[in-house]
C-alpha angles and dihedrals in degrees: 000000000000117000123207118248122211092275094052091050093046093053093049093046091049091051090052091052091047093050092046089059093044091053092047091052092048093050089047091054094248092118125047123227090255091051094047097045099077090042095054093042089054086059099047097259120140128178103229133185098283106008143352117292120213118201118201123200120240102187110225087342098284123140133171117223088248088060093046091053091049090051089052092048094048092048091051097047102036104025138026097289100269141078134207123227117214137209089259088060090249125122131230136210107212103189111037121138113246093235090053097053096087090051091049090053091047091054093046090050089063088067096041098262130127144164098229113143095359087125138017131059098308141094107299131209111308111234134202145171114308088219092055111143096012106064126091100226097059119126088200138339106273096199097087089053091049088053092049089052091048092054092047096046102041109097091356099167096208094054102040092105108033122168087260141345116301127211131193128188130182134192136181099201137069088238107081111216094159103058091239094169090062094057133095085244124014120190126198121189104224142163122242126215091278093054094252117143119233140130136289105210124212124186139186103036121140147135131217120086094347110034114200134177112230120249129222111259096172128016096203131014122181115240096242089057097055099104096040092052093047089049091051091053092048092049093052091047092047090056099041103033116118105250089167093071123031091202090060098037101094119100090245088070092044090054092045094049096046101029127241093264094056092044089051091052092050093047094048090049091050091045092058090064098048105028097099094044095059104036114144111227123211092250092061093043091050091047092058094039089057089071091060104048114137120260124247099275121203104257090200095055093102091058092071114115100182091081094062091045093053091047089058095042101046119048094187091053092048090051091052093048092051095047106032105032134068128202113256127227087245114071112244095029134096136190111231128210115217102211116225090180105086107156112259095031131093110267112252096016123124130175127236090248091052092048090053090049091051090051091052091049092048090053091048100041112011111044095263098293134118126187130202118214140217087245094059095254131110129242136210100202106191114042124151112234089232088063098047096092094052091043091051092052092050094046089048091054088056093047089245100115103076101150095224107108110145093008132115092271094053085091124175106218137175122219093256121180092337088078115350123091091202096056123110096195144013119269108167097062093049092046088054091050092051091050092048094046093053100037097126104114096204089054092047093051091048089054091051126192109006119156117203115191117188126192129178096211145012092275084081100209089166092051095238090165090072100038120119078230112019122192122192125186116224133180120238112183092320096318127111116244131166135221119209127209128185135202104031125143134187095192134088089298090052116184138160119245121248118237112254099209141277120356120280123229116247096251091056100050098095092044089050090056088051091052091051092051093047090052091049093051090051097043104039125104118231111296090357115147124231091249092049091049092051091047091050097047105024123223099293098090090049091045091054091053095048097045098034095117096044 
């Protein structure tokens, strides 16, 4: 992973000192709330329902064990002993004291972490595939390109105050594990007809109040032109974006209002003027790529026989391997999901003690690296198959081995009314109830891949618009109700879910999920997934089941 040089560290340290003084002046009454607001947002600090919330960047989801231990320590000393991982692979502290936030950032800066541009109308943390660099189908590892974008976008003076927040995601595989089509800019590493590797560029995706699937703006972009083309897109958006209405300020609305063809013309015209100024040379590309070279893998790892023996002997272990591990590009290795979705707990939350245990396990079994994922879980990317049994037992002892990855209970969930001042309804308690109601593993595995995404308001932080089952909290005269959508997808076949019908009262949400599952089991063809069944039949058969008694 990338390591700060003296200039990186200096900039982060200077920002901490600057924010410390800004916070002191605010608490002393020298800055008004309106004056302090853009300053705290520039440093990842929100004022939530009950307390401040501090969001820390995890660039492309990669953390060293030193960083993980520092996160655990900070959460224990300055918060309530847990952190929450988000769909942008960042983490959040939900209960820090305002006066402690500069000190938290100072401590995180000692392990090369910061909160810069994790909020506000700027370019946010660039995300990628959690299996980047370790999966077989990759055209090229996207992480160096995410790092190049990070270095270009952080502190970019022209884009510090965009019309609205701006999100970029990049993948190197056909399988989309980063929801690239739902981003302001989505980048796909691809090969052209001559076998050269470059980028397909998508623009104008986004969720929230107006969900939109991104459109292709360029089929192939040469690598050296990446930053200049991104800059051209941002410049056009910066000029045209609707600053008069925050609900229409995202680039998805700009693209919709002007049309993709006109936006393409404007971007290409802008690009002509800046292309030569921002060309990436091979020296710079190679410099960044050097931070992401593969480790020295054990070439004899595949020769181990104990793994196969334990799979046969222990059914619970075999179930966990099938559900929570992925084959690695190197024979004899697996990537292991650390499930943060144990039924009865808030999705995406992990305690300080568990984080320290994960760091120890990563040092012992996975080359000292931990990754956060778009699905609010963690990943140990490089585990020998001979070590899987011991790792499983130790994860199980920490309640981090629930074998439910890509099942109904692997729910993506926002904080909702438990924490967020913007929320209309609770999400965490109902997500817990769903997970507890459908905790039978045999039943879960029979259902197959079903993605529930649960948001407490129209901002859609949990991406309910693209859930196989999407649940959205709404307010009706002070009461919590929930709208359901079916048939969404955030993957390569990205689609928006279709609304099921009228909103459901809070006490009927879990039963509604049960009705949907019952209908699926009855209506599916053999081996047909939930998403395929909904796409084949539409929502009407499910609607009839849910509203049968109304």
